[in-house]
N, C-alpha and C positions, 0 to 999 in steps of 0.2 A: 503493499500499500504506499501511496505517496505522502509526504509530510503535509500537515495542514497549513494552507496558506493564510497568513495573517490578513485580517480584514483591513480595508482602506476606508477611513472615516470620510473622506472627500466624496468617494463613490456611494457610500450608504446614505449620507445627508442628501446628495443629489436625487437619490431614489425618491426621498420624501418630497423635495422640491418638485420633482417630475411628475409625481401622481397629483400634486395640487394644481399643476399646469393642465394636466389631462382633465381633472374635474372642471377647470375653468373653461376648457375648449368644448366640453360636453354640455355645458349649462348656457349656452347661447348668449354670449355677450354681444354688445352692439358695437358697430363701427365707431371710431377707429380702433377701439379696444379690441375688437375681434381680430384685426390684422396683427396687432402686436402680440396677442397670445398665440395667434396661429404660427408666427415666426419663432417664438420661443419654444412652444410645444413641438414644433417640427424637429427640435434637437433631442427630444425625450426618448422616442422609440430607437432612433440611431444609436444614442449612447447607451441605452439599456441593452441593446443587442451586442454592441461592441464589447460591453463589460462581460457578458455571458461568454462570448466567443473568445475573448483574450484569456480568461482564466481557464477555459477549456483547453486551449492549445498552447498555453505558456509552458515552456521547457518540454514540449512534446517529444522532442527527439530524444531526451534522457529517459523517457518512460518505456518500460517493456510493453509488448503488444497486449498482454492481459490487462495491464493497468490502463492503458489507453481506452481499450474496450469497456472496462468497468466504469470509467469516467463518463463515457458517452451513454451507456445503459442508464446510469444513475440519473443523469440529467434529463434524458429523454422520459424515462419513467416518472419523474417528478412533474415535468411539464404536462405529460399527458394525463396523469391523474388530475391535475389541477383543471385542465381544460374539460375533461369529461365531467367532473364533479360540478363545475359551475355551468357547464352547458346543460346538464340535467336540472339544475336549480333554475336557470332561467327559462328552459323549456317548460317547466311546470308553471313557472310565472306567466308565460304567454298563453298557456292552455287555460289557466284560471281566469285571466283578466280579458282575453279576447274571445268573445262568443262565436266568432267566425271561424275559429281554429278547431277542427275536429281531431280528436285523439285517435290516431291509428299509426301502425308500424311504418307505413310509407312516409308519413310526415316527419316522424322521429328520425328516420334514416335520412331523408332528404335535408332536414335541418342540420344534422351533424355533418354530413359530407360537404354541402354548400358553405356551411359556416366554417368548416375546417380549411377549405381551399380558397373560398372567396371572401368570406368575412363580410363586412358592411351589412347592407340591408338584408343580404341572404341569411345572416345569423340571428334574425329576429331581434329581440331585446339584448341579446348577448353578443351584439356586433363587435364589441371591444376585445372579445376573447380571441380575435384573429391573431394577436400578438403571439400567443403561445403556439399556435399551429405554425406560424411563419418561422418562429425561432426553432421548433423541431425540425421543419423541413430544412432550414438553413444549416443546422448543425449536421444533420445526416449527409447532405451533399458535400459540405465542407470537409467533414471527416474523411470521406472517400477521396477527395481530391488532396488533402494534406498527406494522408497515409501513402498515397501513390505518388507523392511529390509532384503534382501536376500544378506548379505555380502559375504558369502562363494561363492554363484553363481557368484557374481561380481568378485571376485578374480579368480574363475575358467575361466570366460569369458576372462579375461585379458591374462591368461596364454595360454589357447588354441588358441585365435586369434594370439598371439604373436609367438607361436610356428609354426602355419601355415604360416603366412605372414612374419615373421622376420627371421626364421631360415630355415625351410624345403624348402619353395619355392625358395629362392636365391640359395640354394645349388643345387636342382634339376635342376634349370635353367642353372647353370654353366656346367652341364654335358649334356645339350641339351634336357632334359626331360620336356615336356610340363606339366605345373602345373595347368591348368584349373581354377577351382573355387578358388584355393588359391591366385589367383591374383586379387580377388575382392577387389576394393579399400576400400569399406565400412568396410572391416576387420580392417582397421587402426583406425576407429572411436571406435571399440570395444576393442581397447588396451588402447588408451591414455585418452579417455573420462571417462571410469570407473576408471582409476588411478587417475585423477583429482578429481573425487568425493570421492575417498577413502582419498586422501590428505586433503580434506576439512572436512570429517567426523572425521578423526583422527589427526587433526592439533596440538593437544596437545602434541603428540609424538614428533614432530620436531620443535615446536616453540622456544624451549630454546637451540637449537644446535648453536654452534659457526658459524657465517656466513662465516668467512674466511675459516673455515675448510670445509664447504659445498662447496664453489667454488673450492677448491683444489681437492675435490673428483670428482666433475664434470669434471674438466680439465683432471685429471689422467684417469678417464674412457674413456673420448673421445680419449685421446692419445693412450690408449691400443686398442681401436677399430680402430684407424688409422693404427696402426702397424699390426693388424690382417688383415685388408683390403689389405695392402701392400704385406704382405707375402702370403696370400691365393688367391688373386685376385678375391674374391667373392664380389658381389654387396650386401653386407649385413651390416646393422648397429645394430646388434643384442645386443650390450651393451648399446645402447641408453636408454634401459629400466631402466638402473641405472643412466646415466648421465642427462637425461632430467629433472627428478623430482628434482634432486639437483640443476640444473641451475635455475629451476623455483623458488625454495626456496630462492635461493641467490638473484634474481631479485626482488621478492615480498617484501623482507626485506631490499633492498638496498635503502639507504636514499639519495635521489638526490633532492635538492632544486631547482626547476625550476619555475621561476616566469613569464618569458616573453614568455614561449611556451604554447599555449593551447593544453594540452595533448589529448582532444577529437579530435581535428582537426588533431593531429599527427596520431591518430588511423585511421581517416578517409582517410588520404593520404596513409597510409600503405595499407589499404584494396583496394582503387582504383589502387594502383601501382600493387598489386598482380593480379587483375582480368584483367588489361589492358596490362601488359608487354609482353604477348605472341603476341597480335596484333601488337604492336610496333615492336617487334622482327622480325616479318614476313615482316613488311614494310622496315626495315633496311636491311634485306637480299634481298628483291626484287630490292632495288636500288643499291645493290652490294657495300655497305659500308663495309670496311675491319674489323673495330673495332666494333664487334657486341655488345659486352658488354657496351662499353663506350657510344655508340650512343643510345642503348636501354635504358640504365640507365638514360641518360641526358633526352632524349625525354619523357620517361614515367614519371619521377618525375615532369618535367616542366608541363606537361599536368595535372597530378594528383594535384599539389599544385595550379595551376590556376583555375581547376575545383572546388576543394574544397573551395577556397576563394570566387569565385563567387557564388557557391551554398549557402554558409552560409551568405555571405553578403546580396545577394537578397532574401534569404530564398526560393530559387528555388527548387520546389519539383521534377521537372524532373531531375535535376542535382543531387540532394541529393539521389535520387533513385539509382543512379549509384554506390554509395559507402555505401548504406545501412544506411544513417543518417536518424534520426527521424524528 
């Protein structure tokens, strides 16, 4: 077995900030606030996926084949269980709240398959769970390419998936043209997971970069992307290919001394907030509360913190199952 990797406070704190931005983007802010939130939240999924990929493939060459395979299986199992568990919870919610939805095996299978590969509206109320399926798909493809040392194919995969999902699809959608398969959410996993793997494989290239300069570049690229979105009115974050890796590097090397906060539990809270917040948002809307973000934020974090605290204190497997804790 491999030695345990020490947690990075900057990355775990970003997880919390990230899920707050995700809640913001899903609670329908108004312009120009929406454009600002869009630009910032466009960094969240890329950085989350880069984090997962980097620690999966970091020092990969030094590991034996059984250990590599164990790491992959452990990650895939955890992600798949989270996806299935919350897919069933949201499917139950859809069946209860939508009188037009008939309960039959065909609908259940259809929701699962379309939700897994496409995400978005095909996932019903669980549209946000596409993140887990995209990450699973990205890890499987990247593992195969890394193990077989197909670096050129890895780079080509990133560029092709990015071209389809990040550039062409938003432009065509802006002109009312249906983009079909280019909207497949799993394409996102083929952008950021291979990129995270490449950053792990060639970390000697960027390890000596000045961290303040890295942050400045990340901020500058995000600002340029924001200006382009304002001027073009396109739903595109195409410059995040430059901003996300720089932000990840900065957070990875950010030296924060936190002694009183359990970083593992911080990660658990952020995971539970992500999977739960849509359910809370629908509840807030159903009782006609005006401040969607405020109430969704407060209720979701309260439930998540209490659930994680009880789950870890009592070592409750059913509760720990909800946020993917071991």
